[in-house]
KOLTOR-508617 format. One record per residue (C-alpha): residue in one letter; y, x, z. Coordinates in steps of 0.1 Angstrom, whole numbers, plus 5000, padded with zeros to 4 digits. Example, Ala and Ser with C-alpha at 12.3 -4.5 7.8 and 13.67 -1.06 7.14 Angstrom:
BEGIN
<node><kegu>a</kegu><v>4955</v><u>5123</u><w>5078</w></node>
<node><kegu>s</kegu><v>4989</v><u>5137</u><w>5071</w></node>
end
This chain:
BEGIN
<node><kegu>m</kegu><v>6616</v><u>2322</u><w>1808</w></node>
<node><kegu>k</kegu><v>6597</v><u>2350</u><w>1823</w></node>
<node><kegu>a</kegu><v>6582</v><u>2363</u><w>1794</w></node>
<node><kegu>s</kegu><v>6617</v><u>2365</u><w>1775</w></node>
<node><kegu>f</kegu><v>6630</v><u>2385</u><w>1807</w></node>
<node><kegu>l</kegu><v>6596</v><u>2406</u><w>1805</w></node>
<node><kegu>i</kegu><v>6605</v><u>2411</u><w>1772</w></node>
<node><kegu>v</kegu><v>6643</v><u>2421</u><w>1774</w></node>
<node><kegu>s</kegu><v>6632</v><u>2445</u><w>1806</w></node>
<node><kegu>l</kegu><v>6607</v><u>2461</u><w>1781</w></node>
<node><kegu>l</kegu><v>6634</v><u>2468</u><w>1756</w></node>
<node><kegu>f</kegu><v>6659</v><u>2481</u><w>1783</w></node>
<node><kegu>s</kegu><v>6634</v><u>2504</u><w>1797</w></node>
<node><kegu>t</kegu><v>6624</v><u>2513</u><w>1764</w></node>
<node><kegu>k</kegu><v>6659</v><u>2522</u><w>1754</w></node>
<node><kegu>l</kegu><v>6667</v><u>2541</u><w>1786</w></node>
<node><kegu>f</kegu><v>6637</v><u>2560</u><w>1783</w></node>
<node><kegu>a</kegu><v>6642</v><u>2572</u><w>1749</w></node>
<node><kegu>y</kegu><v>6677</v><u>2584</u><w>1754</w></node>
<node><kegu>t</kegu><v>6683</v><u>2619</u><w>1757</w></node>
<node><kegu>l</kegu><v>6711</v><u>2638</u><w>1777</w></node>
<node><kegu>n</kegu><v>6726</v><u>2674</u><w>1769</w></node>
<node><kegu>i</kegu><v>6739</v><u>2684</u><w>1799</w></node>
<node><kegu>v</kegu><v>6761</v><u>2719</u><w>1803</w></node>
<node><kegu>t</kegu><v>6771</v><u>2740</u><w>1826</w></node>
<node><kegu>e</kegu><v>6781</v><u>2775</u><w>1834</w></node>
<node><kegu>l</kegu><v>6771</v><u>2805</u><w>1860</w></node>
<node><kegu>f</kegu><v>6789</v><u>2798</u><w>1889</w></node>
<node><kegu>p</kegu><v>6774</v><u>2813</u><w>1921</w></node>
<node><kegu>t</kegu><v>6769</v><u>2802</u><w>1946</w></node>
<node><kegu>y</kegu><v>6767</v><u>2766</u><w>1930</w></node>
<node><kegu>q</kegu><v>6745</v><u>2775</u><w>1899</w></node>
<node><kegu>y</kegu><v>6731</v><u>2808</u><w>1890</w></node>
<node><kegu>l</kegu><v>6699</v><u>2828</u><w>1877</w></node>
<node><kegu>d</kegu><v>6673</v><u>2834</u><w>1903</w></node>
<node><kegu>a</kegu><v>6646</v><u>2866</u><w>1905</w></node>
<node><kegu>d</kegu><v>6630</v><u>2847</u><w>1873</w></node>
<node><kegu>g</kegu><v>6656</v><u>2843</u><w>1853</w></node>
<node><kegu>k</kegu><v>6660</v><u>2806</u><w>1856</w></node>
<node><kegu>l</kegu><v>6690</v><u>2784</u><w>1867</w></node>
<node><kegu>a</kegu><v>6688</v><u>2774</u><w>1902</w></node>
<node><kegu>g</kegu><v>6714</v><u>2764</u><w>1932</w></node>
<node><kegu>p</kegu><v>6721</v><u>2733</u><w>1950</w></node>
<node><kegu>t</kegu><v>6741</v><u>2719</u><w>1923</w></node>
<node><kegu>v</kegu><v>6714</v><u>2721</u><w>1897</w></node>
<node><kegu>s</kegu><v>6687</v><u>2707</u><w>1925</w></node>
<node><kegu>k</kegu><v>6707</v><u>2679</u><w>1931</w></node>
<node><kegu>v</kegu><v>6713</v><u>2670</u><w>1894</w></node>
<node><kegu>t</kegu><v>6679</v><u>2673</u><w>1884</w></node>
<node><kegu>s</kegu><v>6669</v><u>2652</u><w>1913</w></node>
<node><kegu>v</kegu><v>6689</v><u>2626</u><w>1903</w></node>
<node><kegu>l</kegu><v>6685</v><u>2626</u><w>1864</w></node>
<node><kegu>v</kegu><v>6644</v><u>2628</u><w>1872</w></node>
<node><kegu>d</kegu><v>6646</v><u>2598</u><w>1896</w></node>
<node><kegu>a</kegu><v>6667</v><u>2582</u><w>1869</w></node>
<node><kegu>n</kegu><v>6643</v><u>2585</u><w>1848</w></node>
<node><kegu>i</kegu><v>6668</v><u>2599</u><w>1823</w></node>
<node><kegu>q</kegu><v>6652</v><u>2625</u><w>1798</w></node>
<node><kegu>f</kegu><v>6675</v><u>2654</u><w>1793</w></node>
<node><kegu>n</kegu><v>6679</v><u>2693</u><w>1780</w></node>
<node><kegu>l</kegu><v>6701</v><u>2714</u><w>1802</w></node>
<node><kegu>s</kegu><v>6718</v><u>2746</u><w>1791</w></node>
<node><kegu>v</kegu><v>6741</v><u>2774</u><w>1804</w></node>
<node><kegu>q</kegu><v>6769</v><u>2784</u><w>1784</w></node>
<node><kegu>p</kegu><v>6803</v><u>2802</u><w>1793</w></node>
<node><kegu>w</kegu><v>6830</v><u>2776</u><w>1804</w></node>
<node><kegu>h</kegu><v>6852</v><u>2769</u><w>1776</w></node>
<node><kegu>i</kegu><v>6823</v><u>2765</u><w>1752</w></node>
<node><kegu>a</kegu><v>6806</v><u>2738</u><w>1774</w></node>
<node><kegu>y</kegu><v>6838</v><u>2721</u><w>1780</w></node>
<node><kegu>n</kegu><v>6846</v><u>2719</u><w>1748</w></node>
<node><kegu>a</kegu><v>6809</v><u>2703</u><w>1740</w></node>
<node><kegu>v</kegu><v>6813</v><u>2675</u><w>1768</w></node>
<node><kegu>q</kegu><v>6845</v><u>2665</u><w>1755</w></node>
<node><kegu>r</kegu><v>6831</v><u>2666</u><w>1718</w></node>
<node><kegu>d</kegu><v>6797</v><u>2654</u><w>1717</w></node>
<node><kegu>s</kegu><v>6787</v><u>2618</u><w>1729</w></node>
<node><kegu>d</kegu><v>6756</v><u>2629</u><w>1746</w></node>
<node><kegu>t</kegu><v>6769</v><u>2655</u><w>1767</w></node>
<node><kegu>c</kegu><v>6772</v><u>2656</u><w>1805</w></node>
<node><kegu>i</kegu><v>6790</v><u>2690</u><w>1823</w></node>
<node><kegu>f</kegu><v>6785</v><u>2700</u><w>1862</w></node>
<node><kegu>s</kegu><v>6803</v><u>2713</u><w>1883</w></node>
<node><kegu>i</kegu><v>6837</v><u>2705</u><w>1872</w></node>
<node><kegu>g</kegu><v>6868</v><u>2701</u><w>1891</w></node>
<node><kegu>r</kegu><v>6885</v><u>2666</u><w>1887</w></node>
<node><kegu>n</kegu><v>6924</v><u>2662</u><w>1883</w></node>
<node><kegu>n</kegu><v>6950</v><u>2645</u><w>1869</w></node>
<node><kegu>e</kegu><v>6944</v><u>2660</u><w>1834</w></node>
<node><kegu>r</kegu><v>6910</v><u>2654</u><w>1834</w></node>
<node><kegu>e</kegu><v>6908</v><u>2620</u><w>1849</w></node>
<node><kegu>d</kegu><v>6907</v><u>2602</u><w>1820</w></node>
<node><kegu>m</kegu><v>6889</v><u>2623</u><w>1799</w></node>
<node><kegu>f</kegu><v>6858</v><u>2619</u><w>1811</w></node>
<node><kegu>s</kegu><v>6831</v><u>2599</u><w>1833</w></node>
<node><kegu>w</kegu><v>6832</v><u>2607</u><w>1870</w></node>
<node><kegu>l</kegu><v>6794</v><u>2597</u><w>1881</w></node>
<node><kegu>f</kegu><v>6789</v><u>2619</u><w>1913</w></node>
<node><kegu>p</kegu><v>6802</v><u>2648</u><w>1935</w></node>
<node><kegu>v</kegu><v>6778</v><u>2679</u><w>1931</w></node>
<node><kegu>a</kegu><v>6791</v><u>2702</u><w>1956</w></node>
<node><kegu>e</kegu><v>6828</v><u>2713</u><w>1973</w></node>
<node><kegu>f</kegu><v>6847</v><u>2742</u><w>1967</w></node>
<node><kegu>s</kegu><v>6881</v><u>2762</u><w>1975</w></node>
<node><kegu>s</kegu><v>6897</v><u>2790</u><w>1950</w></node>
<node><kegu>s</kegu><v>6924</v><u>2815</u><w>1961</w></node>
<node><kegu>f</kegu><v>6946</v><u>2842</u><w>1943</w></node>
<node><kegu>y</kegu><v>6928</v><u>2875</u><w>1951</w></node>
<node><kegu>a</kegu><v>6942</v><u>2906</u><w>1942</w></node>
<node><kegu>l</kegu><v>6933</v><u>2945</u><w>1945</w></node>
<node><kegu>k</kegu><v>6937</v><u>2956</u><w>1980</w></node>
<node><kegu>s</kegu><v>6959</v><u>2987</u><w>1969</w></node>
<node><kegu>r</kegu><v>6981</v><u>2961</u><w>1954</w></node>
<node><kegu>k</kegu><v>6991</v><u>2950</u><w>1988</w></node>
<node><kegu>i</kegu><v>7003</v><u>2922</u><w>1971</w></node>
<node><kegu>k</kegu><v>7016</v><u>2892</u><w>1996</w></node>
<node><kegu>l</kegu><v>7021</v><u>2858</u><w>1988</w></node>
<node><kegu>d</kegu><v>7034</v><u>2831</u><w>2016</w></node>
<node><kegu>v</kegu><v>7036</v><u>2804</u><w>1992</w></node>
<node><kegu>l</kegu><v>7025</v><u>2793</u><w>1958</w></node>
<node><kegu>e</kegu><v>7059</v><u>2795</u><w>1938</w></node>
<node><kegu>d</kegu><v>7052</v><u>2833</u><w>1947</w></node>
<node><kegu>a</kegu><v>7029</v><u>2838</u><w>1928</w></node>
<node><kegu>l</kegu><v>7050</v><u>2831</u><w>1898</w></node>
<node><kegu>k</kegu><v>7063</v><u>2871</u><w>1896</w></node>
<node><kegu>y</kegu><v>7031</v><u>2879</u><w>1891</w></node>
<node><kegu>r</kegu><v>7007</v><u>2876</u><w>1860</w></node>
<node><kegu>t</kegu><v>6974</v><u>2856</u><w>1867</w></node>
<node><kegu>a</kegu><v>6942</v><u>2855</u><w>1850</w></node>
<node><kegu>v</kegu><v>6924</v><u>2820</u><w>1844</w></node>
<node><kegu>i</kegu><v>6898</v><u>2809</u><w>1824</w></node>
<node><kegu>r</kegu><v>6911</v><u>2788</u><w>1793</w></node>
<node><kegu>n</kegu><v>6907</v><u>2752</u><w>1806</w></node>
<node><kegu>n</kegu><v>6892</v><u>2754</u><w>1838</w></node>
<node><kegu>f</kegu><v>6903</v><u>2740</u><w>1871</w></node>
<node><kegu>s</kegu><v>6926</v><u>2766</u><w>1881</w></node>
<node><kegu>h</kegu><v>6944</v><u>2772</u><w>1844</w></node>
<node><kegu>q</kegu><v>6951</v><u>2735</u><w>1842</w></node>
<node><kegu>y</kegu><v>6966</v><u>2732</u><w>1881</w></node>
<node><kegu>l</kegu><v>6990</v><u>2760</u><w>1880</w></node>
<node><kegu>k</kegu><v>7005</v><u>2749</u><w>1843</w></node>
<node><kegu>e</kegu><v>7009</v><u>2720</u><w>1865</w></node>
<node><kegu>n</kegu><v>7027</v><u>2736</u><w>1889</w></node>
<node><kegu>g</kegu><v>7053</v><u>2757</u><w>1869</w></node>
<node><kegu>f</kegu><v>7032</v><u>2784</u><w>1858</w></node>
<node><kegu>t</kegu><v>7035</v><u>2790</u><w>1818</w></node>
<node><kegu>e</kegu><v>7015</v><u>2812</u><w>1795</w></node>
<node><kegu>q</kegu><v>7044</v><u>2826</u><w>1784</w></node>
<node><kegu>s</kegu><v>7052</v><u>2842</u><w>1814</w></node>
<node><kegu>q</kegu><v>7027</v><u>2839</u><w>1845</w></node>
<node><kegu>l</kegu><v>6993</v><u>2833</u><w>1829</w></node>
<node><kegu>v</kegu><v>6966</v><u>2854</u><w>1814</w></node>
<node><kegu>v</kegu><v>6943</v><u>2835</u><w>1796</w></node>
<node><kegu>i</kegu><v>6906</v><u>2844</u><w>1790</w></node>
<node><kegu>s</kegu><v>6872</v><u>2833</u><w>1779</w></node>
<node><kegu>s</kegu><v>6856</v><u>2847</u><w>1807</w></node>
<node><kegu>f</kegu><v>6862</v><u>2867</u><w>1841</w></node>
<node><kegu>n</kegu><v>6834</v><u>2894</u><w>1827</w></node>
<node><kegu>n</kegu><v>6860</v><u>2918</u><w>1821</w></node>
<node><kegu>v</kegu><v>6889</v><u>2909</u><w>1840</w></node>
<node><kegu>l</kegu><v>6883</v><u>2934</u><w>1872</w></node>
<node><kegu>d</kegu><v>6886</v><u>2966</u><w>1851</w></node>
<node><kegu>i</kegu><v>6918</v><u>2948</u><w>1836</w></node>
<node><kegu>l</kegu><v>6929</v><u>2947</u><w>1873</w></node>
<node><kegu>k</kegu><v>6922</v><u>2983</u><w>1878</w></node>
<node><kegu>t</kegu><v>6929</v><u>2997</u><w>1848</w></node>
<node><kegu>r</kegu><v>6960</v><u>2976</u><w>1833</w></node>
<node><kegu>k</kegu><v>6982</v><u>2975</u><w>1864</w></node>
<node><kegu>k</kegu><v>7008</v><u>2963</u><w>1842</w></node>
<node><kegu>q</kegu><v>6993</v><u>2935</u><w>1826</w></node>
<node><kegu>l</kegu><v>6978</v><u>2919</u><w>1854</w></node>
<node><kegu>d</kegu><v>6984</v><u>2915</u><w>1888</w></node>
<node><kegu>l</kegu><v>6962</v><u>2886</u><w>1902</w></node>
<node><kegu>v</kegu><v>6935</v><u>2866</u><w>1894</w></node>
<node><kegu>v</kegu><v>6925</v><u>2830</u><w>1911</w></node>
<node><kegu>l</kegu><v>6885</v><u>2828</u><w>1916</w></node>
<node><kegu>g</kegu><v>6860</v><u>2802</u><w>1936</w></node>
<node><kegu>d</kegu><v>6859</v><u>2821</u><w>1967</w></node>
<node><kegu>a</kegu><v>6823</v><u>2813</u><w>1972</w></node>
<node><kegu>q</kegu><v>6817</v><u>2830</u><w>1941</w></node>
<node><kegu>v</kegu><v>6837</v><u>2860</u><w>1953</w></node>
<node><kegu>k</kegu><v>6815</v><u>2863</u><w>1984</w></node>
<node><kegu>a</kegu><v>6783</v><u>2861</u><w>1962</w></node>
<node><kegu>a</kegu><v>6791</v><u>2888</u><w>1935</w></node>
<node><kegu>s</kegu><v>6807</v><u>2909</u><w>1962</w></node>
<node><kegu>k</kegu><v>6777</v><u>2917</u><w>1975</w></node>
<node><kegu>n</kegu><v>6765</v><u>2937</u><w>1941</w></node>
<node><kegu>s</kegu><v>6799</v><u>2945</u><w>1932</w></node>
<node><kegu>t</kegu><v>6820</v><u>2975</u><w>1942</w></node>
<node><kegu>l</kegu><v>6847</v><u>2965</u><w>1920</w></node>
<node><kegu>l</kegu><v>6842</v><u>2934</u><w>1936</w></node>
<node><kegu>a</kegu><v>6846</v><u>2942</u><w>1973</w></node>
<node><kegu>e</kegu><v>6879</v><u>2957</u><w>1962</w></node>
<node><kegu>l</kegu><v>6899</v><u>2923</u><w>1962</w></node>
<node><kegu>e</kegu><v>6913</v><u>2906</u><w>1988</w></node>
<node><kegu>p</kegu><v>6921</v><u>2866</u><w>1992</w></node>
<node><kegu>i</kegu><v>6958</v><u>2864</u><w>1994</w></node>
<node><kegu>l</kegu><v>6969</v><u>2830</u><w>1991</w></node>
<node><kegu>p</kegu><v>6943</v><u>2799</u><w>1990</w></node>
<node><kegu>i</kegu><v>6951</v><u>2770</u><w>1966</w></node>
<node><kegu>q</kegu><v>6960</v><u>2741</u><w>1985</w></node>
<node><kegu>n</kegu><v>6965</v><u>2704</u><w>1982</w></node>
<node><kegu>i</kegu><v>6938</v><u>2697</u><w>1955</w></node>
<node><kegu>n</kegu><v>6908</v><u>2674</u><w>1951</w></node>
<node><kegu>n</kegu><v>6880</v><u>2699</u><w>1965</w></node>
<node><kegu>k</kegu><v>6848</v><u>2685</u><w>1947</w></node>
<node><kegu>l</kegu><v>6830</v><u>2695</u><w>1917</w></node>
<node><kegu>y</kegu><v>6817</v><u>2667</u><w>1903</w></node>
<node><kegu>f</kegu><v>6788</v><u>2654</u><w>1876</w></node>
<node><kegu>a</kegu><v>6807</v><u>2641</u><w>1848</w></node>
<node><kegu>c</kegu><v>6800</v><u>2626</u><w>1812</w></node>
<node><kegu>n</kegu><v>6815</v><u>2620</u><w>1777</w></node>
<node><kegu>k</kegu><v>6827</v><u>2587</u><w>1780</w></node>
<node><kegu>r</kegu><v>6808</v><u>2574</u><w>1749</w></node>
<node><kegu>v</kegu><v>6775</v><u>2585</u><w>1769</w></node>
<node><kegu>p</kegu><v>6763</v><u>2549</u><w>1773</w></node>
<node><kegu>e</kegu><v>6773</v><u>2528</u><w>1801</w></node>
<node><kegu>y</kegu><v>6736</v><u>2516</u><w>1808</w></node>
<node><kegu>v</kegu><v>6730</v><u>2557</u><w>1811</w></node>
<node><kegu>t</kegu><v>6757</v><u>2562</u><w>1836</w></node>
<node><kegu>d</kegu><v>6754</v><u>2532</u><w>1855</w></node>
<node><kegu>k</kegu><v>6716</v><u>2539</u><w>1861</w></node>
<node><kegu>i</kegu><v>6728</v><u>2574</u><w>1870</w></node>
<node><kegu>k</kegu><v>6754</v><u>2562</u><w>1895</w></node>
<node><kegu>r</kegu><v>6733</v><u>2540</u><w>1913</w></node>
<node><kegu>t</kegu><v>6705</v><u>2564</u><w>1917</w></node>
<node><kegu>f</kegu><v>6730</v><u>2587</u><w>1932</w></node>
<node><kegu>k</kegu><v>6740</v><u>2560</u><w>1956</w></node>
<node><kegu>t</kegu><v>6705</v><u>2553</u><w>1965</w></node>
<node><kegu>l</kegu><v>6690</v><u>2589</u><w>1973</w></node>
<node><kegu>s</kegu><v>6722</v><u>2595</u><w>1990</w></node>
<node><kegu>q</kegu><v>6719</v><u>2567</u><w>2013</w></node>
<node><kegu>q</kegu><v>6680</v><u>2577</u><w>2017</w></node>
<node><kegu>s</kegu><v>6696</v><u>2616</u><w>2025</w></node>
<node><kegu>l</kegu><v>6676</v><u>2630</u><w>2000</w></node>
<node><kegu>l</kegu><v>6703</v><u>2652</u><w>1980</w></node>
<node><kegu>n</kegu><v>6713</v><u>2675</u><w>2007</w></node>
<node><kegu>r</kegu><v>6677</v><u>2689</u><w>2022</w></node>
end
């Protein structure tokens, strides 16, 4: 009996060790960013890698634009993603393993435009930039915003600030993470010209590590157990 149990244990350990996860993420200061040496760093990176290493899970980590990372985790059976917001549209699409951070988002406008919003519905009068399939895009669609009237859907925010300034008839607002703006405005004079005019409220404000539902259950269970253990030992937030 002991021998049989040992064989099963060894087979399980070998199976787990042989499995490699592909982890995708985006650059999202201050949660995950490139440090002075060009290496991916940040509190979410530390949390995710700590859990996976302690769980003895092999993994490859790559940085992609959001829309590529989001498509990959939906498509590929061995793929997980962070940091991803959790909402109604996504709830049944992924396995939600553990939270990695909290976040807040707001509508931003150029200070020179003097745009004022009191409630979410006020933004229906304006054109707002959102990244395709990111949290704010899906949230605003759930609340009556359409791509035909209010939303300008883009693949990244690389040029959106220039568009805000130079093409005022095409774009009025942008939804950004507050921590992201605070970090980036230190090195961007244009970003410093933005002001938050309305926080997005009544949302789940946690970011998660989530996986394609076809990632084997023995892998996801191991990761969740390890996260729980490390959290109880207070080893993830130092």
